N, C-alpha and C positions, 0 to 999 in steps of 0.2 A: 660717394661710397668708399669707405676706408678699406685698406688691405685686410684689417682684422675682420671686418664684417663679410668680406668676400671669402675669407678662409672658413668662417663659421658656416656660411652658406654651402660651400663645397663639401665640408664635413657632413652637414646635414643631408645633402643629396647623396653622398657616398654611403652613409649608413643606411638610408632607405633602399638604395639599390642592392647593397649587400644583404639586407634582410629579405629582399625579394628573392635573391639567389638562394638564400638559406631555406626559403620555402620549398624551392625545387630540391634542394639537398635533403631535407628531412623526409619528404614523400618518396624520393628516389630510394633512399636507404630503407625506408619502411617497406618498399616493394621489392627489396633484394637487388637493386641496381647498384653497381659499384661506381662511386664517384671518384674519378681519377684525379681531378684537380679542383680545388676551391680557393679562389684568389680574391684578395682585396687589392683593387687597383688594376691598372693595365701596364703594358710595356715590359721591359726586362725585369726579371725577378731579382730582388736584392736580399731576400731572406726566405727560407722555406723549411718546412718540417714535414716528414713523412710519418703518418700514423702506422705503428707496427701492427695494429690490429686490423685496420680496414685497408691500408695501402694508399689512402687518400693523401695527396701532396697538398699541403696548405701553403699558399704563397703570399708574400707581401711584395707587390710590384712597385716599380719606381714612380708611376703616376697614380697617386692615391685618390682616384676618382672612379667610383663604381666598383665593379668586380664581376666575377663570373663563376659558374658551376659547370664543369665539364664531366659528362658521364661516359662510361664505356659504351661504345656503339655510336658515338657522335664524333665524326672526324672533322666537323666544322667546315668541310668543303662541299660535300654532297647535300642535296636537298633531302627533305624528310622521306619522300617516296623512293628516291634513289637508294638511300641507306637501308630502308626496309626491304627493297627488292634485292639488293646485294646480300643482305642478311639471309633472306629466304632461299636464295640460290646457292649459298655457300656450302650447304650440306651438313656442316657441323656448327655448333654454336655453344657459347657459355651461358649458363642460366643467369649470370649477373650482368648480361648485356642489356642495355635499354631496349634494343630492337627485339629482344627475345620475349618481352612482356606483352601481355594481351593489350589490345587497343585501349580498353577502359583504364588499365593501369598507366599506360603511356599518357593518356589524356589527363589523368589525375596529376601526374608529375608535371606536365606542361602548364596546367592552370594553377598549380600550387604557388607559383611566384606571385601572380596578381592577388590571389586570396590572402597570401601573407601580407601584402601591402594594405589590404582592407583591415586585417586584424591589427596591424601596427597602428593604423589610423584610429581605430576604436580605443586602443590602449593609450595613445597619446592624448586623445580628447578626455578620456576618463582621468588620466593622471593629472592633466592640467586643471580639470574641474575640482578634483579632490584635494590637490596640494595648494592651489592658488585661488580657488573659488570660481564662481560664474558671474556674469554681468548682473548687477542689481539695478535698482531704480534710479540711482544717482550717477552723476557723471563728474569727470574732472575738468580742469581747464586746459588740458592738453589736446592738441588737434590729432584726431585719429584718421580722418579721411577728409579730402578736399574735393569740392565739386568744381570742375573746370568751368571757366567763364564767370564765376561769381566773384564778389569783391575780395575775399581772402586770397584766392589764387591769383587774381590780377594784381594785388598789392605785393606779391612776392612771398607770402607766408608759405611755410612748408609743413608737411606731415611731421609730427614730433615736436613742433613749437608749443611752448607753454605760455599762455596768456597770464600776465601777472597783474596788470592794472588796466582800467578803462577810464579815461578822462581824469586821471590822477587818483582814482579810487581803487585801492588794492582789492583784488578778487582772488579768493582761494577756493571758493565753492563753485563747482561747475554749473549747478542748477541756477545759482544766482546770476552767473555770467549769461546763461541762456536767456533769463528773464530780462536782463539789461538790453541785450541785443534785440529781442523781440519787441521791446517797448521803444526802440530807437529807429523806427522806419524813417528813412530820408534824413536822418540827423547824423552829421559827421562826428565820428568818435576818434579819440586819440588812444590808440591801443599800444601798450608796451608788452613785449613778449620775450621769452628767453629761448635761445637756440645754441646748443653746444657750449653752455656756460657763459655766453655773452648776451647782453641786453640790446634789443632793437625796438624801434617804434615806427608806427605807420598811422596816417590819418585815413580813415576808411568809413564809408557810408553804407549802412545796411539797406538792402533792397528787398522787394517782395519775393516771396518764395514761388515755387512752381504753381501753387494754387491761385496766385494773383492777389491774395489778400494783403492788406496793409499791415503786415507783421514783418518786422525786420529780420533779415537773414544775411549772414556773411558768407555762407556757403561752405561750412565745415561741420563735420560730425565730431563731437567731443569723445574722448576716450572714456568708456564707462567704468565706474568703480565696481570692484568685485566683492562678492559676499561669500563667506565660507559655507560649505554645504556638506552633508553627510554622504555616505556611500550610495544610497538609493537615488538621491537627487543628482549626484555626479554621474551615475550610470545613465539616468534618464537624459541628462544634458548631453552626454557623449553620444547616445543613440540618436538624439534629435539632430545634433551637428552632422553625424555621419549620414543619416538619411537625407537631410537637407542639402548637403554639399554634393552627395552622389546624384540626387535627383536633378540638381541645377546643372551639374556637369553633363549628364546624359541629355538634358534638355538643350543645352548649348550645342552639343554635337549634332543633335537632330536638326536644330536651326541652321547649323553650318551646312548641312546637306540640302535642306529645303530653301534657305535664304542665305547663301554664302556671302553675298556682298554686304549684307547688313550686320553680320556678326563676326566676320573674319578679324576685324580690328580689335575685338574684345579679348581674343586669346593671347595668353602670355607665353613666350618662349623662354629659353634659359636666361637671356639677359633681363627680361621682364620679371621673372621669378627672383632673380638675384636682387633687383631693385626693391621688390616687395619684401624680400627677406631682410635687406638692410634696414628698411623702415620698421619691420616687426621687431627687430632686435632692440629698438629704442624703447619699446613698451614693456620689456621684461619677459620672463620665461613663459608665462601663461599664453600670451599672444603668439610667441615664437613656436611653442609646442603645437598650438592650434594650426598655425601655418604649415608646420611639418606634417601634421595630419592631413591637411588639404592636399599637399604635394604628394603624399603617399597614396591618397585616393586617385589622384590624377595619373600617377604612374601605373596603378593597378588597372584603371580603365583604359589607358593608352595601350598597355601591353595586351589587352584583350581584344583590341580592334582586329578584325579579320584581314590583316595586312601581312604578307609574307615577310619573314625575318623577325616578326614579333610572335609572342606566345599565342596570340589569337589566330594568326595565320597557320601556325603549326597545328593548333587544335582543330581548325576547319578541315585540314587534310586528314587528320586522324578520324574525325567524324565521318567524312566521306568514305574512308576505308572501312569503317564499321558498317556503313550502309551497303557498300558494294561487296564487302567480303574480301577485298584485295586493294593494294595501294593504288593511288592515282598514277597514271602513266607519267614517267619522269619528264618526257618532252612537253607534255601539256602543263605539268606543274611548273616547269622552267619558265614558260610563257607568262603564267600567272605571277611568278616571282618577279620577273622583269617589270611587268605592269604595276604591280603593287609597290615595288621598291621605288619606281619613278614617282608614284603618287605620294609616297612618304617623303621623298626629297622635296617635292614641290610644296607640300604642307609645311615642312620645316623651314624652307626658304621664305614662304609667305609670313609665317609667324615671326621669324627672326627679323624680317624687314619691318614688320610692325613695331617690334621692340626698339630697333634702331631709330625709326621715325619718331616714336614717342620720346626717346632720349634727346634727339636733335631738337624737338619742339619744346624742350624744357620740362617735360613731364617726368623725367627720370632724375634720381639723385646722384648725378655723376660729377 
């Protein structure tokens, strides 16, 4: 994984986080809440500008990863219930204070960030389909995915490798390559491929696929060729991607709760996403934009989880306040925050451990 690809990944992640925060910003301003600070990055501020109209301080911070949107009425120290309780007992208040707004308004502001992520994902999918096309019926000779344990992976081939010849016969058509492999069950093939501008060769024998039939498989999925489409087809493709990825992500989260031991290893953390991003950059802007859309959906869903410190956790306390007619007791909320934060840390550690384990096992492009 090159430094250039790491930088592109960090920029992609930062833009998605800032757009998430911009969702909070827009809905807060729409509801008359003053946004005191809107920042790109974290850490000390290296440049800032104060809007003479709104008073918002726009910051560029030293660590350009992510960002934040801070509103009047949020001190960043107290919990949601504590801030609401302090506001109610103060006696006087400003109408542009976040805590002065009705629970439904505060709920809309809180969930606006994840909703922004979903909208961004749809835009990315649509833009990729309209500008670069959607997968058609033909494939290329470039490796898009590898199946662990199959001949291609065992021979040391990588995602992004482009097969140029088989047994001395030049191949430029992916469908013809697939036909050759299917017809060569049990027959050793001399495969020449390109990687990062250099040519390499391996002797490799196709094996039976998962169905057990005597049809040769090397264990890789070729990169599909794209075909240009119009606006309607691009919109349909974007919606299909969005619903498919969202459904799969929610299904995986459900399986994590019901069968944690069987699916925990399938989740990708920051290291794993960086590895996938580096691979996606090899395939051009269409694949990379689709990956960015997938990450945006993941950010939206993750932030909606009912875990304290996340938007979903804040939303739950506001919903409880709406039902009860008063904020949750601060002491009880503090206990929930401690337990929820501990669960979040454990989840992050487990996912990060899986990332490192995959990298050490040779499944990462490091």
